[in-house]
py3Dmol code that shows the C-alpha trace and the ligand (Angstrom):
import py3Dmol

protein = """\
ATOM      1  CA  MET A   1     -14.628 115.198 -73.475  1.00  0.00           C
ATOM      2  CA  ALA A   2     -12.973 112.528 -71.514  1.00  0.00           C
ATOM      3  CA  ARG A   3     -15.102 110.816 -69.141  1.00  0.00           C
ATOM      4  CA  LEU A   4     -13.501 109.206 -66.200  1.00  0.00           C
ATOM      5  CA  LEU A   5     -15.527 106.480 -64.887  1.00  0.00           C
ATOM      6  CA  GLU A   6     -14.163 105.453 -61.636  1.00  0.00           C
ATOM      7  CA  THR A   7     -15.640 102.352 -60.376  1.00  0.00           C
ATOM      8  CA  ARG A   8     -14.757 101.564 -56.949  1.00  0.00           C
ATOM      9  CA  ARG A   9     -15.984  98.461 -55.499  1.00  0.00           C
ATOM     10  CA  ALA A  10     -15.621  97.932 -51.900  1.00  0.00           C
ATOM     11  CA  ALA A  11     -14.437  94.441 -51.649  1.00  0.00           C
ATOM     12  CA  PRO A  12     -16.705  92.807 -49.217  1.00  0.00           C
ATOM     13  CA  VAL A  13     -14.424  91.824 -46.479  1.00  0.00           C
ATOM     14  CA  ALA A  14     -15.398  88.505 -45.219  1.00  0.00           C
ATOM     15  CA  ALA A  15     -14.662  89.585 -41.762  1.00  0.00           C
ATOM     16  CA  VAL A  16     -17.053  87.245 -40.221  1.00  0.00           C
ATOM     17  CA  LEU A  17     -15.696  86.666 -36.835  1.00  0.00           C
ATOM     18  CA  ALA A  18     -15.257  83.057 -36.127  1.00  0.00           C
ATOM     19  CA  ALA A  19     -17.751  83.364 -33.391  1.00  0.00           C
ATOM     20  CA  ALA A  20     -17.105  80.850 -30.759  1.00  0.00           C
ATOM     21  CA  VAL A  21     -20.644  79.797 -30.367  1.00  0.00           C
ATOM     22  CA  LEU A  22     -20.361  77.091 -27.842  1.00  0.00           C
ATOM     23  CA  ALA A  23     -23.854  76.050 -27.108  1.00  0.00           C
ATOM     24  CA  ALA A  24     -24.225  74.021 -23.977  1.00  0.00           C
ATOM     25  CA  GLY A  25     -23.984  70.360 -24.599  1.00  0.00           C
ATOM     26  CA  CYS A  26     -22.369  70.792 -27.955  1.00  0.00           C
ATOM     27  CA  GLY A  27     -19.199  68.972 -27.335  1.00  0.00           C
ATOM     28  CA  GLN A  28     -15.965  69.523 -25.583  1.00  0.00           C
ATOM     29  CA  GLU A  29     -14.357  72.332 -27.531  1.00  0.00           C
ATOM     30  CA  GLY A  30     -14.443  74.858 -24.752  1.00  0.00           C
ATOM     31  CA  ILE A  31     -12.728  72.805 -22.122  1.00  0.00           C
ATOM     32  CA  GLU A  32      -9.767  74.719 -20.845  1.00  0.00           C
ATOM     33  CA  LEU A  33      -7.552  71.759 -20.151  1.00  0.00           C
ATOM     34  CA  ALA A  34      -5.245  69.938 -22.501  1.00  0.00           C
ATOM     35  CA  GLU A  35      -6.342  66.477 -23.412  1.00  0.00           C
ATOM     36  CA  SER A  36      -3.224  65.225 -21.713  1.00  0.00           C
ATOM     37  CA  ASP A  37      -4.215  66.914 -18.466  1.00  0.00           C
ATOM     38  CA  PRO A  38      -5.198  64.445 -15.762  1.00  0.00           C
ATOM     39  CA  GLY A  39      -8.344  66.470 -15.178  1.00  0.00           C
ATOM     40  CA  TYR A  40      -9.457  66.464 -18.782  1.00  0.00           C
ATOM     41  CA  GLU A  41     -11.579  63.363 -18.593  1.00  0.00           C
ATOM     42  CA  ALA A  42     -13.328  64.667 -15.505  1.00  0.00           C
ATOM     43  CA  ALA A  43     -13.912  67.995 -17.222  1.00  0.00           C
ATOM     44  CA  VAL A  44     -15.648  66.162 -20.046  1.00  0.00           C
ATOM     45  CA  LEU A  45     -17.694  64.149 -17.562  1.00  0.00           C
ATOM     46  CA  PHE A  46     -18.647  67.347 -15.797  1.00  0.00           C
ATOM     47  CA  ASN A  47     -19.514  69.064 -19.046  1.00  0.00           C
ATOM     48  CA  GLU A  48     -21.742  66.210 -20.132  1.00  0.00           C
ATOM     49  CA  ASN A  49     -23.390  65.324 -16.833  1.00  0.00           C
ATOM     50  CA  CYS A  50     -23.380  68.412 -14.682  1.00  0.00           C
ATOM     51  CA  GLY A  51     -22.817  71.346 -17.029  1.00  0.00           C
ATOM     52  CA  MET A  52     -26.477  71.829 -17.885  1.00  0.00           C
ATOM     53  CA  CYS A  53     -27.137  72.892 -14.314  1.00  0.00           C
ATOM     54  CA  HIS A  54     -23.779  74.102 -13.007  1.00  0.00           C
ATOM     55  CA  THR A  55     -21.334  76.694 -14.261  1.00  0.00           C
ATOM     56  CA  LEU A  56     -17.627  75.999 -14.405  1.00  0.00           C
ATOM     57  CA  ASP A  57     -15.429  77.750 -16.923  1.00  0.00           C
ATOM     58  CA  VAL A  58     -12.715  75.169 -17.004  1.00  0.00           C
ATOM     59  CA  ALA A  59     -15.274  72.597 -18.075  1.00  0.00           C
ATOM     60  CA  ALA A  60     -16.942  74.955 -20.561  1.00  0.00           C
ATOM     61  CA  SER A  61     -20.191  74.765 -18.647  1.00  0.00           C
ATOM     62  CA  GLU A  62     -22.656  77.554 -18.040  1.00  0.00           C
ATOM     63  CA  GLY A  63     -25.642  75.903 -16.508  1.00  0.00           C
ATOM     64  CA  SER A  64     -26.027  78.229 -13.555  1.00  0.00           C
ATOM     65  CA  SER A  65     -27.984  81.357 -14.120  1.00  0.00           C
ATOM     66  CA  THR A  66     -26.065  84.601 -13.921  1.00  0.00           C
ATOM     67  CA  ASP A  67     -29.184  86.721 -13.932  1.00  0.00           C
ATOM     68  CA  ALA A  68     -31.435  86.336 -10.939  1.00  0.00           C
ATOM     69  CA  ASN A  69     -34.470  87.309 -12.999  1.00  0.00           C
ATOM     70  CA  ASP A  70     -33.704  84.569 -15.402  1.00  0.00           C
ATOM     71  CA  ALA A  71     -33.034  81.879 -12.873  1.00  0.00           C
ATOM     72  CA  GLU A  72     -34.624  78.572 -13.432  1.00  0.00           C
ATOM     73  CA  ARG A  73     -35.343  76.323 -10.561  1.00  0.00           C
ATOM     74  CA  VAL A  74     -32.918  73.685 -11.700  1.00  0.00           C
ATOM     75  CA  ASP A  75     -29.977  76.041 -11.786  1.00  0.00           C
ATOM     76  CA  GLY A  76     -27.299  74.733  -9.515  1.00  0.00           C
ATOM     77  CA  PRO A  77     -24.485  76.586  -7.793  1.00  0.00           C
ATOM     78  CA  ASN A  78     -21.860  78.278  -9.911  1.00  0.00           C
ATOM     79  CA  PHE A  79     -18.611  76.435  -9.366  1.00  0.00           C
ATOM     80  CA  ASN A  80     -16.510  79.337 -10.567  1.00  0.00           C
ATOM     81  CA  GLN A  81     -17.546  81.001  -7.367  1.00  0.00           C
ATOM     82  CA  ARG A  82     -18.086  78.229  -4.918  1.00  0.00           C
ATOM     83  CA  ARG A  83     -15.406  76.019  -3.521  1.00  0.00           C
ATOM     84  CA  GLU A  84     -16.085  72.381  -2.950  1.00  0.00           C
ATOM     85  CA  ASP A  85     -14.187  69.549  -1.381  1.00  0.00           C
ATOM     86  CA  VAL A  86     -14.120  65.949  -2.522  1.00  0.00           C
ATOM     87  CA  GLN A  87     -16.423  64.658   0.201  1.00  0.00           C
ATOM     88  CA  ALA A  88     -19.044  67.329  -0.406  1.00  0.00           C
ATOM     89  CA  VAL A  89     -19.108  66.620  -4.112  1.00  0.00           C
ATOM     90  CA  LEU A  90     -19.363  62.876  -3.579  1.00  0.00           C
ATOM     91  CA  TYR A  91     -22.184  63.509  -1.140  1.00  0.00           C
ATOM     92  CA  ALA A  92     -23.975  65.750  -3.619  1.00  0.00           C
ATOM     93  CA  ILE A  93     -23.560  63.241  -6.436  1.00  0.00           C
ATOM     94  CA  ARG A  94     -24.897  60.366  -4.324  1.00  0.00           C
ATOM     95  CA  ASN A  95     -27.745  62.253  -2.754  1.00  0.00           C
ATOM     96  CA  GLY A  96     -28.719  64.692  -5.458  1.00  0.00           C
ATOM     97  CA  GLY A  97     -27.244  67.893  -4.121  1.00  0.00           C
ATOM     98  CA  PHE A  98     -27.543  68.889  -0.508  1.00  0.00           C
ATOM     99  CA  SER A  99     -31.302  69.284  -0.541  1.00  0.00           C
ATOM    100  CA  GLY A 100     -32.046  66.276  -2.705  1.00  0.00           C
ATOM    101  CA  ALA A 101     -34.781  68.274  -4.355  1.00  0.00           C
ATOM    102  CA  ILE A 102     -33.553  69.035  -7.841  1.00  0.00           C
ATOM    103  CA  MET A 103     -30.280  67.488  -8.713  1.00  0.00           C
ATOM    104  CA  PRO A 104     -30.637  63.864  -9.766  1.00  0.00           C
ATOM    105  CA  GLU A 105     -28.971  61.228  -7.598  1.00  0.00           C
ATOM    106  CA  ASN A 106     -26.125  59.096  -8.818  1.00  0.00           C
ATOM    107  CA  ILE A 107     -25.662  60.760 -12.176  1.00  0.00           C
ATOM    108  CA  LEU A 108     -22.164  59.423 -11.900  1.00  0.00           C
ATOM    109  CA  THR A 109     -20.954  56.524  -9.832  1.00  0.00           C
ATOM    110  CA  GLY A 110     -17.733  54.802  -8.870  1.00  0.00           C
ATOM    111  CA  GLY A 111     -14.571  56.030 -10.483  1.00  0.00           C
ATOM    112  CA  ASP A 112     -16.352  58.630 -12.563  1.00  0.00           C
ATOM    113  CA  ALA A 113     -17.918  60.206  -9.487  1.00  0.00           C
ATOM    114  CA  GLN A 114     -14.552  60.148  -7.750  1.00  0.00           C
ATOM    115  CA  ARG A 115     -12.789  61.745 -10.711  1.00  0.00           C
ATOM    116  CA  VAL A 116     -15.328  64.531 -10.980  1.00  0.00           C
ATOM    117  CA  ALA A 117     -15.212  65.114  -7.217  1.00  0.00           C
ATOM    118  CA  GLU A 118     -11.441  65.480  -7.279  1.00  0.00           C
ATOM    119  CA  PHE A 119     -11.659  67.667 -10.321  1.00  0.00           C
ATOM    120  CA  LEU A 120     -14.207  69.983  -8.684  1.00  0.00           C
ATOM    121  CA  ALA A 121     -12.258  70.107  -5.458  1.00  0.00           C
ATOM    122  CA  ARG A 122      -9.323  71.330  -7.477  1.00  0.00           C
ATOM    123  CA  TYR A 123     -11.020  73.733  -9.874  1.00  0.00           C
ATOM    124  CA  ALA A 124     -14.152  74.988  -8.137  1.00  0.00           C
ATOM    125  CA  GLY A 125     -13.946  78.387  -6.534  1.00  0.00           C
ATOM    126  CA  GLN A 126     -11.347  79.840  -8.851  1.00  0.00           C
ATOM    127  CA  ASP A 127     -13.155  83.156  -9.051  1.00  0.00           C
ATOM    128  CA  THR A 128     -13.041  83.611  -5.332  1.00  0.00           C
ATOM    129  CA  PRO A 129     -10.135  85.598  -3.992  1.00  0.00           C
ATOM    130  CA  SER A 130      -7.485  83.161  -3.011  1.00  0.00           C
ATOM    131  CA  GLY A 131      -5.822  83.854   0.209  1.00  0.00           C
ATOM    132  CA  SER A 132      -6.094  83.222   3.854  1.00  0.00           C
ATOM    133  CA  GLY A 133      -8.968  81.595   5.572  1.00  0.00           C
ATOM    134  CA  GLY A 134      -9.870  79.251   2.748  1.00  0.00           C
ATOM    135  CA  GLY A 135     -11.524  76.105   3.867  1.00  0.00           C
TER     136      GLY A 135
END
"""
ligand_1 = """\
43
LIG
C -30.727 68.907 -13.048
C -29.743 69.877 -12.649
C -28.461 69.390 -11.983
C -27.544 68.482 -12.457
C -27.610 67.679 -13.759
C -26.481 68.442 -11.505
N -26.750 69.295 -10.477
Fe -25.580 69.607 -8.827
N -27.020 70.781 -8.029
C -28.168 71.187 -8.673
C -28.908 72.088 -7.794
C -30.222 72.770 -8.124
C -28.157 72.208 -6.612
C -28.472 73.086 -5.387
C -29.530 72.507 -4.515
C -29.064 71.357 -3.722
O -27.952 71.399 -3.172
O -29.821 70.393 -3.619
C -26.982 71.360 -6.789
C -25.983 71.216 -5.846
C -24.776 70.596 -6.080
C -23.665 70.575 -5.153
C -23.653 71.235 -3.791
C -23.042 72.577 -3.988
C -23.080 73.450 -2.785
O -21.993 73.866 -2.336
O -24.178 73.738 -2.316
C -22.647 69.904 -5.741
C -21.261 69.646 -5.184
C -23.128 69.481 -7.041
N -24.409 69.921 -7.220
C -22.377 68.765 -7.953
C -22.885 68.246 -9.141
C -22.144 67.353 -9.993
C -20.714 66.916 -9.769
C -22.986 67.024 -11.012
C -22.706 66.065 -12.161
C -22.314 64.735 -11.803
C -24.230 67.742 -10.813
N -24.129 68.470 -9.658
C -25.336 67.667 -11.649
C -28.587 70.829 -9.921
C -27.961 69.887 -10.729
"""
view = py3Dmol.view(width=600, height=400)
view.addModel(protein, "pdb")
view.setStyle({"model": 0}, {"cartoon": {"style": "trace"}})
view.addModel(ligand_1, "xyz")
view.setStyle({"model": 1}, {"stick": {}})
view.zoomTo()
view.show()
């Protein structure tokens, strides 16, 4: 009597997805600009100084709450959805937002503040429908 012993081993596929776990404040990996991009430095500054409270995809920041029930008081506006201009950002940086209540004043100063303001003016509001009437 022949006995066929068929051993089949399912090779454990190491299909562990390289989960892009980009925890806030864990570096610059998620920044969507090339390091050669003129905005890259500002994106890093934003990520490090503003990203804990504000959301902006291009700077790999998700500080704003997306769920109203989960909103913390410090959550700032989501810059994917809100357009800003240079003067408004400089004002907010100097004065701690528009209300002065939550956002710290002068997190950035001088050239860094200017760079981030120009960067935000360019990249904020990208989720809003582009078209007429902007501004
Ligand atoms: C501690 C959390 C916190 C940090 C850090 C922070 N912000 Fe804010 N920011 C807020 C909050 C909250 C508001 C909304 C309330 C207000 O305007 O005072 C705000 C408002 C703003 C506004 C006004 C937006 C609008 O249209 O109403 C701008 C621009 C802004 N922040 C830019 C920045 C920049 C640039 C940085 C980094 C240099 C930064 N913020 C860092 C919390 C923060």
